[in-house]
C-alpha positions as a LaTeX table, in Angstrom:
\begin{tabular}{lrrr}
\hline
Residue & $x$ (\AA) & $y$ (\AA) & $z$ (\AA) \\
\hline
Met1 & $-54.29$ & 83.21 & 93.96 \\
Ser2 & $-53.14$ & 86.35 & 92.21 \\
Phe3 & $-50.35$ & 86.52 & 89.63 \\
Ile4 & $-48.01$ & 88.13 & 92.21 \\
His5 & $-48.69$ & 85.50 & 94.81 \\
Thr6 & $-48.00$ & 82.86 & 92.14 \\
Leu7 & $-44.66$ & 84.38 & 91.34 \\
Gln8 & $-43.86$ & 84.58 & 95.02 \\
Ala9 & $-44.68$ & 80.92 & 95.47 \\
Ile10 & $-42.46$ & 79.99 & 92.53 \\
Val11 & $-39.58$ & 82.07 & 93.93 \\
Asn12 & $-40.06$ & 80.47 & 97.38 \\
Phe13 & $-40.01$ & 77.04 & 95.80 \\
Val14 & $-36.89$ & 77.70 & 93.76 \\
Ser15 & $-35.23$ & 79.12 & 96.86 \\
Lys16 & $-35.19$ & 75.68 & 98.47 \\
Pro17 & $-31.55$ & 74.70 & 98.78 \\
Glu18 & $-31.80$ & 71.53 & 96.72 \\
Phe19 & $-32.89$ & 73.67 & 93.77 \\
Phe20 & $-31.25$ & 77.03 & 94.60 \\
Leu21 & $-27.52$ & 75.95 & 94.89 \\
Pro22 & $-27.54$ & 73.81 & 91.62 \\
Leu23 & $-29.38$ & 76.63 & 89.82 \\
Val24 & $-26.70$ & 79.17 & 90.88 \\
Ala25 & $-23.98$ & 76.76 & 89.77 \\
Val26 & $-25.55$ & 76.26 & 86.37 \\
Val27 & $-26.17$ & 79.98 & 85.80 \\
Leu28 & $-22.61$ & 80.74 & 86.84 \\
Phe29 & $-20.91$ & 78.32 & 84.52 \\
Val30 & $-23.18$ & 79.12 & 81.58 \\
Ala31 & $-22.58$ & 82.84 & 82.09 \\
Leu32 & $-18.75$ & 82.31 & 82.25 \\
Arg33 & $-18.80$ & 80.65 & 78.80 \\
Ser34 & $-21.03$ & 83.40 & 77.32 \\
Glu35 & $-20.05$ & 86.73 & 75.97 \\
Trp36 & $-23.13$ & 88.92 & 76.37 \\
Pro37 & $-23.42$ & 89.11 & 80.20 \\
Trp38 & $-19.90$ & 90.66 & 80.36 \\
Thr39 & $-20.56$ & 93.43 & 77.84 \\
Ala40 & $-21.63$ & 96.90 & 78.89 \\
Arg41 & $-25.25$ & 96.34 & 77.76 \\
Gly42 & $-25.33$ & 92.90 & 79.42 \\
Gly43 & $-23.97$ & 94.30 & 82.61 \\
Leu44 & $-26.56$ & 97.11 & 82.69 \\
Ala45 & $-29.31$ & 94.61 & 81.93 \\
Val46 & $-28.29$ & 92.27 & 84.77 \\
Leu47 & $-27.90$ & 95.20 & 87.13 \\
Ala48 & $-31.37$ & 96.51 & 86.14 \\
Leu49 & $-32.86$ & 93.02 & 86.63 \\
Gly50 & $-31.28$ & 92.61 & 90.05 \\
Gly51 & $-32.23$ & 96.12 & 91.20 \\
Gly52 & $-35.77$ & 95.72 & 89.90 \\
Phe53 & $-36.14$ & 92.36 & 91.59 \\
Phe54 & $-34.95$ & 93.83 & 94.87 \\
Ala55 & $-37.19$ & 96.92 & 94.60 \\
Val56 & $-40.35$ & 94.97 & 93.71 \\
Ser57 & $-39.52$ & 92.35 & 96.45 \\
Tyr58 & $-39.02$ & 95.17 & 99.00 \\
Leu59 & $-42.80$ & 95.81 & 98.80 \\
Asp60 & $-43.39$ & 92.44 & 100.43 \\
Pro61 & $-43.49$ & 92.78 & 104.24 \\
Asn62 & $-41.70$ & 89.52 & 104.90 \\
Phe63 & $-38.89$ & 90.30 & 102.50 \\
Arg64 & $-38.55$ & 93.80 & 103.73 \\
Lys65 & $-38.35$ & 92.74 & 107.38 \\
Val66 & $-35.37$ & 90.47 & 106.69 \\
Ala67 & $-33.57$ & 92.62 & 104.08 \\
Ser68 & $-33.85$ & 95.89 & 106.08 \\
Ala69 & $-32.62$ & 94.46 & 109.45 \\
Pro70 & $-29.56$ & 96.37 & 110.46 \\
Asp71 & $-27.49$ & 93.22 & 110.59 \\
Asn72 & $-28.57$ & 92.29 & 106.99 \\
Val73 & $-28.23$ & 95.70 & 105.20 \\
Pro74 & $-24.43$ & 95.27 & 104.75 \\
Ile75 & $-24.95$ & 91.85 & 103.17 \\
Val76 & $-27.34$ & 93.36 & 100.68 \\
Gly77 & $-24.75$ & 95.93 & 99.79 \\
Met78 & $-22.08$ & 93.24 & 99.68 \\
Leu79 & $-24.06$ & 91.26 & 97.05 \\
Phe80 & $-24.21$ & 94.24 & 94.73 \\
Ile81 & $-20.54$ & 95.22 & 95.30 \\
Val82 & $-19.33$ & 91.70 & 94.76 \\
Gly83 & $-21.54$ & 91.41 & 91.70 \\
Phe84 & $-20.21$ & 94.60 & 90.21 \\
Tyr85 & $-16.50$ & 93.87 & 90.66 \\
Phe86 & $-17.02$ & 90.33 & 89.51 \\
Trp87 & $-18.63$ & 91.70 & 86.38 \\
Tyr88 & $-15.93$ & 94.37 & 85.91 \\
Ala89 & $-13.11$ & 91.76 & 86.14 \\
Met90 & $-14.82$ & 89.40 & 83.71 \\
His91 & $-15.57$ & 92.32 & 81.44 \\
Gln92 & $-11.83$ & 93.08 & 81.29 \\
Ala93 & $-11.00$ & 89.39 & 80.80 \\
Lys94 & $-13.42$ & 89.02 & 77.93 \\
Thr95 & $-12.22$ & 92.24 & 76.36 \\
Asn96 & $-8.68$ & 90.97 & 76.41 \\
Asp97 & $-9.74$ & 87.62 & 75.01 \\
Arg98 & $-11.15$ & 89.31 & 72.04 \\
Arg99 & $-8.06$ & 91.48 & 71.60 \\
Ile100 & $-5.75$ & 88.42 & 71.87 \\
Ala101 & $-7.85$ & 86.58 & 69.39 \\
Ala102 & $-7.51$ & 89.59 & 67.03 \\
Gly103 & $-3.71$ & 89.60 & 67.54 \\
Leu104 & $-3.59$ & 92.89 & 69.43 \\
Gly105 & $-2.46$ & 91.56 & 72.82 \\
Pro106 & $-3.86$ & 92.43 & 76.24 \\
Ala107 & $-4.81$ & 96.06 & 76.94 \\
Glu108 & $-2.57$ & 96.06 & 79.96 \\
Gly109 & 0.43 & 95.68 & 77.73 \\
Glu110 & $-0.10$ & 99.10 & 76.07 \\
Asp111 & 2.24 & 101.83 & 77.22 \\
Ser112 & $-0.54$ & 104.27 & 77.66 \\
Tyr113 & $-2.73$ & 101.86 & 79.72 \\
Arg114 & $-3.56$ & 103.58 & 82.99 \\
Lys115 & $-0.09$ & 104.87 & 83.76 \\
Val116 & $-0.38$ & 107.77 & 86.14 \\
Phe117 & 1.81 & 109.26 & 88.78 \\
Ser118 & 1.08 & 108.35 & 92.46 \\
Trp119 & 1.17 & 112.11 & 93.25 \\
Pro120 & $-1.21$ & 113.75 & 92.76 \\
Asp121 & $-3.44$ & 111.37 & 90.78 \\
Leu122 & $-3.59$ & 108.39 & 93.13 \\
Val123 & $-3.47$ & 110.44 & 96.33 \\
Tyr124 & $-6.28$ & 112.65 & 95.17 \\
Ile125 & $-8.40$ & 109.63 & 94.30 \\
Glu126 & $-7.75$ & 108.00 & 97.72 \\
Leu127 & $-8.57$ & 111.31 & 99.51 \\
Ile128 & $-11.85$ & 111.53 & 97.64 \\
Cys129 & $-12.75$ & 107.91 & 98.44 \\
Leu130 & $-11.87$ & 108.56 & 102.11 \\
Val131 & $-14.27$ & 111.56 & 102.24 \\
Leu132 & $-17.03$ & 109.75 & 100.49 \\
Val133 & $-16.77$ & 106.57 & 102.58 \\
Ser134 & $-16.60$ & 108.66 & 105.80 \\
Ala135 & $-19.76$ & 110.61 & 104.82 \\
Leu136 & $-21.47$ & 107.28 & 103.97 \\
Leu137 & $-20.56$ & 105.79 & 107.40 \\
Ile138 & $-21.82$ & 108.91 & 109.16 \\
Val139 & $-25.16$ & 108.89 & 107.36 \\
Trp140 & $-25.44$ & 105.12 & 107.89 \\
Ser141 & $-24.80$ & 105.39 & 111.64 \\
Ile142 & $-27.55$ & 108.10 & 111.88 \\
Leu143 & $-30.26$ & 106.29 & 109.80 \\
Leu144 & $-29.70$ & 102.69 & 110.95 \\
Lys145 & $-29.62$ & 101.73 & 114.62 \\
Ala146 & $-26.76$ & 99.65 & 115.76 \\
Pro147 & $-27.88$ & 96.08 & 116.17 \\
Leu148 & $-26.94$ & 95.94 & 119.87 \\
Glu149 & $-28.84$ & 93.48 & 122.09 \\
Glu150 & $-29.08$ & 92.91 & 125.78 \\
Pro151 & $-26.30$ & 91.10 & 127.67 \\
Ala152 & $-26.28$ & 87.29 & 127.03 \\
Asn153 & $-29.24$ & 85.68 & 128.73 \\
Pro154 & $-29.31$ & 81.84 & 128.85 \\
Thr155 & $-33.08$ & 81.90 & 129.42 \\
Asn156 & $-33.74$ & 84.03 & 126.33 \\
Ser157 & $-31.56$ & 82.89 & 123.46 \\
Pro158 & $-32.07$ & 84.51 & 120.02 \\
Asn159 & $-33.89$ & 82.37 & 117.48 \\
Pro160 & $-32.11$ & 81.84 & 115.15 \\
Ala161 & $-28.71$ & 82.25 & 116.84 \\
Lys162 & $-26.38$ & 83.31 & 113.99 \\
Ala163 & $-22.65$ & 83.87 & 113.81 \\
Pro164 & $-21.33$ & 87.18 & 112.41 \\
Trp165 & $-21.94$ & 87.41 & 108.60 \\
Tyr166 & $-18.27$ & 86.57 & 107.73 \\
Phe167 & $-18.70$ & 83.25 & 109.69 \\
Leu168 & $-22.18$ & 82.34 & 108.29 \\
Gly169 & $-20.56$ & 80.17 & 105.57 \\
Leu170 & $-18.68$ & 78.14 & 108.24 \\
Gln171 & $-21.90$ & 77.97 & 110.33 \\
Glu172 & $-23.71$ & 76.55 & 107.35 \\
Met173 & $-20.95$ & 73.96 & 107.01 \\
Leu174 & $-21.50$ & 72.85 & 110.59 \\
Val175 & $-25.02$ & 71.64 & 109.62 \\
Tyr176 & $-23.52$ & 69.02 & 107.30 \\
Phe177 & $-20.23$ & 68.16 & 108.98 \\
Asp178 & $-18.90$ & 67.39 & 112.36 \\
Pro179 & $-17.52$ & 70.44 & 114.27 \\
Trp180 & $-13.90$ & 69.22 & 114.00 \\
Leu181 & $-14.26$ & 68.95 & 110.22 \\
Ala182 & $-16.29$ & 72.05 & 109.48 \\
Gly183 & $-14.67$ & 74.23 & 112.10 \\
Val184 & $-11.05$ & 73.15 & 111.95 \\
Val185 & $-10.15$ & 70.93 & 108.95 \\
Leu186 & $-12.17$ & 72.71 & 106.18 \\
Pro187 & $-11.10$ & 76.27 & 107.15 \\
Ser188 & $-7.42$ & 75.02 & 107.44 \\
Leu189 & $-7.72$ & 73.56 & 103.93 \\
Ile190 & $-9.09$ & 76.74 & 102.64 \\
Ile191 & $-6.16$ & 78.69 & 104.00 \\
Val192 & $-3.56$ & 76.06 & 102.94 \\
Gly193 & $-5.16$ & 75.85 & 99.46 \\
Leu194 & $-4.99$ & 79.62 & 99.02 \\
Met195 & $-1.36$ & 79.54 & 100.09 \\
Ala196 & $-0.53$ & 76.63 & 97.72 \\
Ile197 & $-2.00$ & 78.27 & 94.61 \\
Pro198 & 1.25 & 79.93 & 93.52 \\
Tyr199 & 3.10 & 76.66 & 93.83 \\
Ile200 & 0.39 & 74.54 & 92.18 \\
Asp201 & $-0.60$ & 76.82 & 89.34 \\
Val202 & 2.19 & 76.61 & 86.77 \\
Asn203 & 0.28 & 78.22 & 83.97 \\
Pro204 & 2.26 & 81.42 & 83.12 \\
Lys205 & $-0.63$ & 82.91 & 81.08 \\
Gly206 & $-2.63$ & 85.67 & 82.66 \\
Asn207 & 0.16 & 87.15 & 84.69 \\
Gly208 & $-0.25$ & 90.86 & 84.66 \\
Tyr209 & $-3.42$ & 90.90 & 82.64 \\
Phe210 & $-6.96$ & 89.58 & 82.90 \\
Thr211 & $-7.95$ & 86.66 & 80.69 \\
Phe212 & $-10.50$ & 83.87 & 80.77 \\
Lys213 & $-9.91$ & 81.72 & 77.65 \\
Glu214 & $-6.30$ & 81.14 & 78.71 \\
Arg215 & $-7.26$ & 80.14 & 82.26 \\
Lys216 & $-10.72$ & 78.67 & 82.10 \\
Trp217 & $-10.24$ & 75.88 & 84.60 \\
Glu218 & $-8.39$ & 78.02 & 87.15 \\
Ile219 & $-10.95$ & 80.92 & 87.12 \\
Ser220 & $-13.96$ & 78.48 & 87.08 \\
Ile221 & $-12.62$ & 76.48 & 90.07 \\
Phe222 & $-11.80$ & 79.63 & 92.09 \\
Leu223 & $-15.22$ & 81.24 & 91.35 \\
Ala224 & $-16.99$ & 77.89 & 92.30 \\
Gly225 & $-15.31$ & 78.11 & 95.68 \\
Phe226 & $-15.74$ & 81.85 & 96.21 \\
Ile227 & $-19.18$ & 82.58 & 94.72 \\
Ile228 & $-21.03$ & 79.30 & 95.29 \\
Leu229 & $-19.39$ & 78.01 & 98.48 \\
Trp230 & $-18.80$ & 81.28 & 100.19 \\
Val231 & $-20.93$ & 84.22 & 98.95 \\
Val232 & $-23.95$ & 82.04 & 98.39 \\
Leu233 & $-23.58$ & 80.27 & 101.71 \\
Ile234 & $-23.40$ & 83.62 & 103.50 \\
Ser235 & $-26.53$ & 84.74 & 101.62 \\
Val236 & $-28.36$ & 81.50 & 102.54 \\
Gly237 & $-27.41$ & 81.86 & 106.22 \\
Thr238 & $-28.48$ & 85.51 & 106.11 \\
Phe239 & $-31.80$ & 85.59 & 104.17 \\
Leu240 & $-33.02$ & 81.94 & 104.03 \\
Arg241 & $-32.13$ & 80.57 & 107.48 \\
Gly242 & $-34.89$ & 81.48 & 109.96 \\
Pro243 & $-36.12$ & 80.36 & 113.40 \\
Asn244 & $-35.10$ & 76.89 & 114.51 \\
Trp245 & $-32.60$ & 77.02 & 111.66 \\
Asn246 & $-35.24$ & 76.12 & 109.15 \\
Phe247 & $-35.24$ & 77.20 & 105.58 \\
Phe248 & $-37.68$ & 79.95 & 104.59 \\
Gly249 & $-38.37$ & 81.48 & 101.16 \\
Pro250 & $-37.74$ & 85.13 & 100.57 \\
Tyr251 & $-41.46$ & 85.93 & 100.88 \\
Glu252 & $-42.24$ & 83.54 & 103.70 \\
Phe253 & $-43.11$ & 84.56 & 107.22 \\
Trp254 & $-40.41$ & 83.51 & 109.69 \\
Asp255 & $-42.72$ & 81.44 & 111.91 \\
Pro256 & $-40.94$ & 80.53 & 115.17 \\
Thr257 & $-43.31$ & 77.59 & 115.68 \\
Lys258 & $-42.27$ & 75.87 & 112.39 \\
Leu259 & $-40.59$ & 72.59 & 113.20 \\
Glu260 & $-39.76$ & 70.25 & 110.34 \\
Pro261 & $-39.12$ & 66.65 & 111.21 \\
Leu262 & $-35.65$ & 65.51 & 110.08 \\
Asn263 & $-35.03$ & 61.85 & 110.13 \\
Asn264 & $-31.34$ & 62.00 & 109.35 \\
Ile265 & $-29.66$ & 58.64 & 108.66 \\
Asn266 & $-26.09$ & 57.38 & 107.99 \\
Ile267 & $-24.82$ & 55.34 & 105.10 \\
Ser268 & $-24.38$ & 52.44 & 107.47 \\
Glu269 & $-27.99$ & 52.52 & 108.42 \\
Ile270 & $-29.08$ & 52.77 & 104.76 \\
Ile271 & $-27.06$ & 49.70 & 103.79 \\
Trp272 & $-27.37$ & 47.44 & 106.90 \\
Val273 & $-30.89$ & 48.27 & 108.05 \\
Lys274 & $-32.77$ & 49.32 & 104.84 \\
Trp275 & $-31.03$ & 47.18 & 102.24 \\
Phe276 & $-29.84$ & 44.09 & 104.18 \\
Lys277 & $-32.74$ & 44.18 & 106.60 \\
Thr278 & $-30.55$ & 43.51 & 109.61 \\
Gly279 & $-29.22$ & 45.27 & 112.63 \\
Leu280 & $-26.07$ & 47.37 & 112.73 \\
Pro281 & $-22.88$ & 45.42 & 113.53 \\
Ser282 & $-21.31$ & 46.38 & 116.88 \\
Phe283 & $-17.74$ & 46.45 & 115.57 \\
Trp284 & $-17.08$ & 49.90 & 114.02 \\
Ile285 & $-14.99$ & 48.67 & 111.11 \\
Thr286 & $-17.70$ & 46.17 & 110.02 \\
Arg287 & $-20.40$ & 48.74 & 110.56 \\
Glu288 & $-18.73$ & 51.56 & 108.63 \\
Ile289 & $-16.85$ & 49.57 & 106.03 \\
Phe290 & $-19.03$ & 50.87 & 103.17 \\
Gly291 & $-18.57$ & 54.53 & 104.04 \\
Ile292 & $-14.81$ & 54.00 & 104.63 \\
Val293 & $-14.40$ & 52.28 & 101.27 \\
Ala294 & $-16.43$ & 55.06 & 99.59 \\
Met295 & $-14.18$ & 57.74 & 101.06 \\
Leu296 & $-10.98$ & 55.85 & 100.13 \\
Leu297 & $-12.25$ & 55.44 & 96.52 \\
Tyr298 & $-13.20$ & 59.14 & 96.44 \\
Leu299 & $-10.00$ & 60.61 & 97.83 \\
Gly300 & $-7.50$ & 57.83 & 96.93 \\
Val301 & $-8.58$ & 56.15 & 93.69 \\
Leu302 & $-10.58$ & 58.88 & 91.88 \\
Pro303 & $-7.48$ & 61.17 & 91.57 \\
Val304 & $-5.58$ & 58.38 & 89.80 \\
Ile305 & $-8.48$ & 57.78 & 87.47 \\
Leu306 & $-8.75$ & 61.49 & 86.71 \\
Ser307 & $-5.03$ & 61.71 & 86.05 \\
Arg308 & $-5.36$ & 59.12 & 83.30 \\
Thr309 & $-8.72$ & 60.30 & 81.80 \\
Leu310 & $-10.41$ & 63.66 & 82.14 \\
Leu311 & $-7.51$ & 65.56 & 83.73 \\
Arg312 & $-4.69$ & 63.83 & 81.94 \\
Arg313 & $-3.51$ & 67.05 & 80.36 \\
Phe314 & $-3.16$ & 68.69 & 83.79 \\
Tyr315 & $-1.27$ & 65.75 & 85.13 \\
Glu316 & 1.33 & 65.87 & 82.32 \\
Lys317 & 1.68 & 69.63 & 82.66 \\
Met318 & 1.73 & 69.87 & 86.48 \\
Gly319 & 3.56 & 66.62 & 87.43 \\
Pro320 & 2.37 & 64.09 & 89.94 \\
Val321 & 3.05 & 65.97 & 93.22 \\
Arg322 & 1.32 & 69.18 & 92.12 \\
Phe323 & $-1.51$ & 67.37 & 90.45 \\
Tyr324 & $-2.35$ & 65.13 & 93.42 \\
Val325 & $-2.20$ & 68.00 & 95.88 \\
Ala326 & $-4.47$ & 70.09 & 93.68 \\
Cys327 & $-6.84$ & 67.17 & 93.11 \\
Phe328 & $-7.07$ & 66.43 & 96.81 \\
Leu329 & $-7.98$ & 70.07 & 97.57 \\
Leu330 & $-10.47$ & 70.09 & 94.67 \\
Leu331 & $-12.15$ & 66.87 & 95.75 \\
Phe332 & $-12.45$ & 68.04 & 99.38 \\
Met333 & $-14.05$ & 71.28 & 98.03 \\
Ile334 & $-16.55$ & 69.31 & 95.97 \\
Leu335 & $-17.31$ & 67.13 & 98.94 \\
Leu336 & $-19.11$ & 70.00 & 100.63 \\
Pro337 & $-21.88$ & 70.48 & 97.98 \\
Ile338 & $-22.10$ & 66.69 & 97.52 \\
Lys339 & $-22.86$ & 66.31 & 101.29 \\
Met340 & $-25.22$ & 69.25 & 101.34 \\
Phe341 & $-27.17$ & 67.84 & 98.41 \\
Leu342 & $-27.35$ & 64.36 & 99.98 \\
Arg343 & $-28.70$ & 65.92 & 103.21 \\
Trp344 & $-31.37$ & 67.79 & 101.36 \\
Thr345 & $-32.49$ & 64.89 & 99.22 \\
Ile346 & $-32.12$ & 61.71 & 101.23 \\
Asn347 & $-31.48$ & 63.20 & 104.74 \\
Leu348 & $-27.97$ & 61.62 & 104.80 \\
Lys349 & $-26.13$ & 62.74 & 107.93 \\
Tyr350 & $-22.75$ & 60.97 & 107.87 \\
Ile351 & $-20.92$ & 58.94 & 105.32 \\
Val352 & $-18.65$ & 57.57 & 108.04 \\
Phe353 & $-19.97$ & 57.51 & 111.58 \\
Ile354 & $-17.49$ & 56.32 & 114.24 \\
Pro355 & $-18.59$ & 57.84 & 117.59 \\
Glu356 & $-16.15$ & 55.54 & 119.38 \\
Phe357 & $-13.33$ & 57.88 & 118.20 \\
Ser358 & $-15.43$ & 61.05 & 117.60 \\
Phe359 & $-14.60$ & 60.58 & 113.85 \\
Asn360 & $-17.53$ & 61.42 & 111.62 \\
Ile361 & $-17.53$ & 62.53 & 107.94 \\
\hline
\end{tabular}
């Protein structure tokens, strides 16, 4: 095996979800607490590394086929655009942190900081952007064929059948949760959580200027939800989910005959059948008592423990109502990667499985 094939095999192995998602989380939180990635040189280095990786990978026919599909080209552009603006915002935040540490105050507080007239400065910029984007869309429509398919045919379904890119994160959630939870409850909690942020977050620092040191927890939690549980899940659904909804590495051929056996089991089966060596009780409360207790401890008892230990400072600052609402939303957000990791490692399907009432978690 050549050196290039060895590297491709390593990348394909690391791209397995049980390694890929924790790796992204570790890299993100290490980078947030570092300084170099958010400097001009660090940003250019990361951009060059990402662009070089994409350019070299594009030489592989399997990677090129997936990345150059008309449906996927916008996602490739989205990754670079999100990456750039993420870097730019953190660059401003880190710059302000250094200024505040030196006693200068944030750059946004200076009188000369980006104060211009709406006319003609802003209007001219908007006009130029309008012309450039229009030209880009015209060239795009000429060079890339619209991904239009034949009318729906029940005898010839696409494999894999994917939702639009902006729903791929939700479609990925449907793999690990019941439809009512992944399609209704979790999206509703996302909307409610975003609406509740101004009422939960009582930290006055960072209003009107970018900062990271003064809002470490707030920014880290937001980025965990946005980058890891949204952008990364969209990328996974776009580039790593192939035929039969199997995972494929970036350089793997999307083989439609690949079928991986998945012997998914529930917590009740693990405890009653594997541990106690007995059959499942017929009464649903007895059968699912361990999963029910686990969820009650996780959502009911753990917030109380956190309020007296690790997150005591936030409890005292926010008050009980704000704290418990925020803690509930945070724990529900963390439940998604926990459930995903349990599925990837021990094939756990449901923590609580009550088909009698169509209630499964």
